[in-house]
N, C-alpha and C positions, 0 to 999 in steps of 0.2 A: 638550548632550552629556554632562554629568554624570549626568543622569537615565538616559540610555541605558546608561552604564557601570554604574550601580547596578542597573538591570534585568538586565543581563548577569550581574552578580555574584549577585543573589538567585536567578535561575533556574538557576544551576549546581547548586543543592541540590534542585531539583524532581525528582520521579520520572522515570526514563529513559523511561517510556511516555508522558510528556508532551512528548517531544522534538519531535514533529510537531504537537502541539496547543498548549497554553498557552505553552510555552517559545517556540515559533516565532512565535506571534501577538504575544506581549508584546514580544519583541525587535524584530520588524518594525515594530510601532506606535511603539516608543520611538525607533528609528533614523529613522523617518519624520518625527519632529518637527524635528530640526535639518536634515534633508535637505530638507524643504519650505521652510524658511527660506532655506537656501543657494540652492536652485533659484529661488525667488521673487525673491531679491535679484539674481540674475543675469539676470533678465528685463528687457526694455526698457521696461516700463510699470509704473507704480505700482499701477494697477488689478490687473495680474497678480500683483504682489507681495502685495497684499491677499488675493487668492484663495488664494495658497499659505500665507499666515499662517493663513487660515481653515481650510485643510486640516490644518495643524499643530495647530490647536486641536481638530479632530476626532480626530486621532491621540492627542492627550493624553487626550481623553475615553475612547477605547478603552483606553488604558493604565490609567486609573483604574478602569474597569469590570473589566478583566481582573485587576488586582491585588486588587480586592475579592473576585472569585470565587476567586482563588488563596488568599486568607486563609480564605474559607469552606471550602475543601477541605483546609485544614490545611497548605498549602505555604509560607505566609508567616506567621511569628510576629507577634502583635499589636504587639510592640515595634518590629519592623522596619516594619510597616505604618504606624505613626505617623510614622516617619522618612520613608517614601516619600510619605505624604500631605502632609507639609510640603514636600517637594521638588516634587510635582506642583502644589501650590498656588502655589509660587514661580514655576514655569514658566508656569502659567496667568496670573499677574499680568504676567510679562514679555511674554508673547504679546499680552495685551490692551493693554498699554502701547505695544508696537510697532505693533499694528494702529491704535490711536488716533492715534499720531504720524504714521504714513504716510497715514492717511485725512485728517487735518487738512492735511497738506502737499499732498495731492492736491486737496482742495477749494480751498485757497488758490490753487493754480496755475490751477485751472479758473476761479476768480473773478478772476484777474489780480492778486491781492494777495500780499504776501510777509509771512510771520510771522517774527519773530526769536526 
């Protein structure tokens, strides 16, 4: 959610003609990350949860690509980009860790074992 808030903040300074372009794309992709996690967690199956975490990782890749383009176009200063890169890397690590934990728990359940 923090990444989404930061994306909203940084895109406030984008040119108004990007309102329906990069601003909209970036905001939708950023909001999609926590939304996919929430939706996946609310599902009845761990396999579905894994699919939604995977979708969140895809949205994170979109955000990273769109931020890079935004910097290339001069909309995001390099100093701000470094901060956003650290945030996206952190979100990526969290998503990967969550995915691995759910996957391990799912595999253990399927094998009939329990991990502590």
